[in-house]
N, C-alpha and C positions, 0 to 999 in steps of 0.2 A: 270213365274207362271205356275202351273199345268194346263193342258187342261181339265182334268176331276176333278170336285170338288164334294165332297160328304159331307153330314152332318157328323159332328165330325172331319173333317179335320182341322188341325191347319194352319191358313193362315197368322197369325201375330205372330212374336216372335222377341223381341229386349230386350237386357239387357243394363242397364245404370250403370256407375260407381257411387260410393258413393256420396251422396249429401254433399257438403262442405259449410262452412260458406261463403266462397268467392262466391260460386255459388248463394247462397241466396241473398247476397248483389248485385250481378250483376242482378238478377231477379228483385229485388226491383227497380233498376234504369230503367230497360227495361220496366217493367210493370207499373211503377208509384205507385205500392202498397208498401207503406213504413210503414205498420203496424208494430209497434215495437215488437209484439209477434214473428215476424220472424227473427229479427236481434239483439234485445237487450236482453241479457241473464238475466239481473237484472229485466227487465220488465216481462219477461216470468216467472221467479221464483216468483215474487210478484203476478202473476196471477195464481199460483198453478201448474205450469209446471216445469219439471226438467231442461229444456233447451228450446231454440227456436225450432220451427218446420217449416217444409216446407209449402210454399204456395200451397193450393189445385190446383190452376190454373197451377202451374209449373208441378205438377204431371199429370194434364190433358194434358198439352203440350207434355209431354213425350209420352203419349198414342197416341195423335194425330200424333206425329212424327213417331211412330212405324207403325201406320195405313197407313200413306202416304208413308212410305218406302216400304210397301207391295203392295199398290195399288196407281196408279197414282191419284192425286187429282181430275182429270176429271172423274174418275170412282166412286168416293165416293158420294153417294146420301143422306146419313144421318149419323150423328155422335152425340151420346148423352151419358152422363155419370152421375153418382151420386157418391158423396164422401162417402166412407165407414168407414174410420178411419184416424186419424192424421198420417202424415208421418214424422217420426223423422229425425233430422239431422243425416247424415251418412247412411241413408237407401240406399241400393242397389236394385234398382227397375227392375223388369222384366214385360214387357207388352206382353200380348198374346191375340189372337183372334181366336176362333174356329167357324166353320160354324154351325149355329143352324137351319137354314132353307134355302132352295133354292126355288125360286118362279119366276114367270113372272110378270112384271109390266112395264108399259110405253113402251111396245114393246121390252123389253130386259130381258135377264135372269139375275137374281139378287141373292145375298146371304145376309142373315141376319147373322151377326157375333156377338157372345157373347164375350165381351171384359173384361179383368181384368188387373189390375196392382197390383202386389204383391211385398212385400219386401223380403229380404233374409231369413226371418223366415217363409215365406209363408202366411203372413197376407195380406188379400185383403185391399188395400188402395183406390182403385177406381174400379167401375164396370160400365159397360155400354153396348152399342151396336152400330153397324154401319150397314148400308146397302150399298152394293157395286155392281156395274155392273160387271158381269162376261163376 
């Protein structure tokens, strides 16, 4: 990691491959979230959607993985997100975090990161922030 960190620096960047039906099924099993909107195409269509779509928490998990790849979990002080849009099957997600603020707290130098997860079309699927110890 860089020793000098400034507002505007990109500190988190990770790309993920396209989300597949198989991956959604695996996430259902791992999470216990078996909502048919995520795995049953007939149910999704009957609900007014063109196809199943990704669990929001799976997308959040990707962002959390990108954050913990960039910063050791022991340095993460806060992590919060809000869902911005449905993530479609086949989405190729990119997670990024840039420094929004540098400050002192709890006797340590910290950075507040602005976080986003976007699909291959640039649409924001998830937005949030993290606070990390520098």
